[in-house]
C-alpha positions in Angstrom: 0.0 0.0 0.1 1.3 3.4 -0.9 0.9 6.0 1.8 0.1 9.5 0.3 2.2 12.5 1.1 -0.8 14.2 2.7 -1.4 11.3 5.2 2.2 10.7 6.2 4.1 13.5 7.9 7.7 14.0 6.6 9.9 14.1 9.7 13.3 12.7 8.4 15.7 15.0 6.7 19.2 14.3 5.2 21.4 15.4 2.3 21.7 12.8 -0.5 24.8 11.1 -2.0 24.6 10.1 -5.6 26.4 7.9 -8.1 25.4 7.5 -11.7 27.8 5.3 -13.5 28.4 2.0 -15.4 28.7 -1.3 -13.5 30.6 -4.5 -14.2 27.6 -6.2 -15.9 26.7 -6.7 -19.6 23.0 -6.6 -20.3 21.4 -9.1 -22.8 22.0 -6.7 -25.6 25.7 -6.7 -24.9 25.8 -3.2 -23.6 27.1 -2.3 -20.1 24.7 -1.7 -17.3 24.3 1.9 -16.0 22.8 2.3 -12.6 21.7 5.3 -10.4 22.5 4.8 -6.7 21.2 7.3 -4.1 21.6 7.1 -0.3 21.0 9.6 2.5 23.9 10.9 4.4 23.9 9.4 7.8 24.4 11.6 10.8 25.5 10.4 14.1 22.0 10.6 15.4 20.0 9.4 12.4 19.1 5.7 12.7 17.5 5.2 9.3 19.0 5.4 5.9 17.1 6.1 2.7 18.4 4.1 -0.2 17.2 4.1 -3.8 18.4 2.4 -7.0 17.4 2.3 -10.6 18.9 0.8 -13.8 19.3 3.1 -16.7 19.3 1.8 -20.3 22.6 2.5 -22.0 20.8 4.5 -24.7 19.3 6.8 -22.1 22.3 8.0 -20.2 21.6 11.8 -20.2 20.4 14.5 -17.9 16.8 14.1 -19.0 16.6 10.5 -17.8 18.4 11.5 -14.6 16.2 14.3 -13.8 13.1 12.2 -14.2 14.8 9.5 -12.0 15.6 12.1 -9.3 12.0 13.2 -9.2 11.0 9.5 -8.9 13.4 9.1 -6.0 12.1 12.2 -4.2 8.5 10.9 -4.5 9.7 7.5 -3.0 11.5 9.3 -0.2 8.4 11.4 0.6 6.4 8.3 0.9 8.8 6.9 3.4 8.6 10.0 5.6 11.7 11.8 4.3 11.7 15.5 3.3 13.1 16.6 -0.1 16.9 16.8 0.0 18.4 20.3 -0.4 21.9 19.1 -1.3 23.3 16.3 -3.4 26.9 15.2 -3.0 28.8 13.7 -5.9 32.2 12.2 -5.7 32.8 11.0 -9.3 34.4 13.8 -11.3 33.5 12.4 -14.7 29.7 12.6 -14.0 29.6 16.0 -12.3 28.4 18.0 -15.3 25.5 15.6 -16.1 24.4 15.4 -12.5 24.5 19.1 -12.0 22.4 19.7 -15.1 19.8 17.4 -13.8 19.9 18.7 -10.3 19.5 22.3 -11.4 16.3 21.5 -13.2 14.6 20.5 -10.0 16.2 23.0 -7.7 18.8 20.9 -6.0 22.3 22.1 -5.0 25.2 19.8 -6.0 28.3 19.7 -4.0 31.5 18.1 -5.3 32.7 16.0 -2.3 34.3 12.9 -1.1 32.3 13.0 2.1 30.0 10.4 0.6 30.8 7.7 3.1 27.4 6.0 3.0 27.5 5.7 -0.7 31.0 4.4 -0.9 30.4 1.8 1.7 27.3 0.8 -0.2 29.3 0.6 -3.4 32.0 -1.5 -1.7 29.3 -3.9 -0.4 27.6 -4.3 -3.8 30.9 -4.9 -5.6 31.8 -7.7 -3.1 28.4 -9.5 -2.8 25.8 -8.2 -5.2 27.3 -7.6 -8.6 29.1 -11.0 -8.8 25.8 -12.8 -8.4 24.1 -10.9 -11.3 23.7 -12.3 -14.9 26.2 -10.9 -17.2 28.8 -10.1 -14.5 32.3 -9.6 -15.6 35.1 -9.9 -13.1 37.1 -7.3 -14.9 36.1 -3.7 -15.8 34.2 -3.4 -19.1 36.7 -0.6 -20.0 40.0 0.0 -18.3 39.3 2.7 -15.6 41.3 5.9 -15.9 43.9 6.2 -13.2 42.9 8.8 -10.6 44.9 11.9 -11.0 46.2 13.1 -7.7 46.7 16.9 -7.5 49.9 18.2 -5.9 49.0 19.3 -2.4 48.7 23.0 -1.8 49.9 24.6 1.5 47.0 25.8 3.6 46.6 29.5 3.2 48.5 31.5 5.8 45.3 33.2 7.0 43.8 29.9 8.1 46.9 27.9 8.9 46.6 28.2 12.6 49.3 29.0 15.1 50.3 25.3 15.9 49.0 21.8 15.4 49.4 18.4 17.3 48.7 14.8 16.5 46.1 13.4 18.8 44.0 10.3 19.4 40.5 9.7 20.8 38.8 6.6 22.1 35.8 5.1 20.3 33.7 5.9 23.4 34.8 9.6 23.4 33.9 9.9 19.6 30.4 8.3 20.3 29.6 11.2 22.7 30.7 13.9 20.2 27.2 14.9 19.4 27.0 16.3 23.0 30.1 18.5 22.6 29.9 22.2 22.0 30.9 22.6 18.4 30.3 25.5 16.0 31.1 23.7 12.7 30.9 20.0 12.6 30.7 16.9 10.5 29.8 13.9 12.6 29.0 10.5 11.2 27.8 7.1 12.7 30.3 4.8 14.4 29.7 1.1 13.8 29.1 -1.0 16.9 31.4 -3.7 15.7 34.5 -1.5 16.0 37.0 -2.7 18.6 36.7 -0.4 21.6 40.4 -0.6 22.3 41.4 1.0 18.9 42.5 4.6 19.2 41.3 7.0 16.4 44.0 9.2 15.0 43.6 12.9 14.1 44.9 16.3 14.0 44.2 19.3 16.3 44.7 22.8 14.9 45.0 25.8 17.2 44.5 29.5 16.5 43.9 32.1 19.2 42.6 34.7 16.7 41.5 32.8 13.6 40.0 29.6 15.0 36.3 30.3 13.9 37.4 31.6 10.6 39.5 28.6 10.0 36.6 26.3 11.0 34.2 28.1 8.6 36.7 27.7 5.8 37.3 24.1 6.4 33.7 23.5 6.6 33.2 24.8 3.0 36.0 22.6 1.7 34.2 19.3 2.6 37.1 17.6 4.4 37.1 13.8 3.6 40.3 12.1 4.8 43.9 12.5 6.1 46.7 10.6 4.3 50.5 10.3 4.9 52.6 10.7 1.9 56.4 10.7 2.3 56.9 13.1 5.2 53.7 15.1 4.6 50.3 15.0 6.2 47.7 15.8 3.6 44.1 16.7 3.9 41.8 15.7 1.0 38.8 17.7 0.5 36.1 18.4 -2.1 36.3 16.2 -5.2 40.0 16.2 -5.9 41.6 19.0 -3.7 44.6 18.2 -1.5 46.1 20.5 1.1 49.4 20.2 2.9 48.7 20.3 6.6 52.3 19.9 7.8 55.4 18.1 7.3 56.6 15.5 9.9 60.1 14.3 10.9 61.5 11.2 9.3 61.9 9.4 12.6 58.1 9.9 13.4 56.8 9.1 9.9 56.6 5.3 10.1 54.9 5.4 13.5 52.3 7.9 12.4 51.7 6.1 9.1 51.3 2.8 11.0 48.7 4.3 13.3 46.5 5.7 10.4 46.8 2.3 8.6 45.7 0.4 11.8 42.6 2.3 12.1 41.9 2.0 8.3 41.9 -1.8 8.8 40.3 -2.1 12.3 38.2 0.9 12.8 36.4 1.6 9.5 39.0 4.1 8.5 37.9 6.6 11.1 39.9 9.8 11.6 39.2 13.3 12.8 40.4 16.9 12.5 39.5 19.6 15.1 40.0 23.3 15.4 40.3 25.2 18.8 41.6 28.5 20.1 43.9 26.7 22.6 44.5 23.1 23.7 42.9 23.5 27.1 39.7 25.1 25.8 36.7 22.7 26.4 34.8 23.7 23.2 35.5 23.3 19.5 35.1 25.8 16.7 35.4 23.0 14.3 35.3 19.2 14.6 34.9 16.6 11.7 35.0 12.9 11.7 36.8 11.6 8.6 37.0 8.2 6.9 39.7 6.6 4.7 37.8 4.0 2.6 40.6 3.8 0.0 40.2 4.8 -3.6 37.2 3.5 -5.5 36.8 3.5 -9.3 
């Protein structure tokens, strides 16, 4: 039974994460399968997730089909008690133009971002357990994927670089309580119950006595996604392809730091964090973001 929009109050609200791309499956006509996947962005408090999928005929891969599919997804979400999304996040560079064209026609903002953790985890799950069971599945890509181009990291602008920084770690239990902390700008995400409580989550604390709030606002607009260690540099990846040099580390500390980040990638769902405060002893945050390193997905 379909519940009408008038009879069911829309009480759930979330941004959407979207992927419109080909999959490792050949249809009966020999053409590759195209698929639209949509999932809501999970917050640390939201217990439900909206998921929606639709196969697109290879001959209809265009913004017209996508616009109509988005409208269909919004209707389905409304019937499940979700409000219309105000923002779509897209992580795949090659599809940005088409998705933006479709989103613009129905008044949705598109953000280029790799903070699409719900979507990426869903894709990883489907690639492992769903697609291999489908008729026409091919274990190899239908076309060789282009190698991701990694931009050279750019030093953080001096105005938002902060006075100092420090590596830090938090326990899982501390992170679970982060929605109770006083934070001006935040990006908090769910933490899986299966994560080992003894694993410490690594992160970076940035301090600025006079520019802490401005630095936080700037970082929030960048869509921070993950921290990585390359050579002796700590790099913050943001947006769709931006990379920022946070700091350089001493050679003698590099292996230990890199090992800590790798451990949480393997044992703690890739969790990381970055925080911004005026001073180390202040009990509130001007900015705090949970990050995830889920690897590179084609």
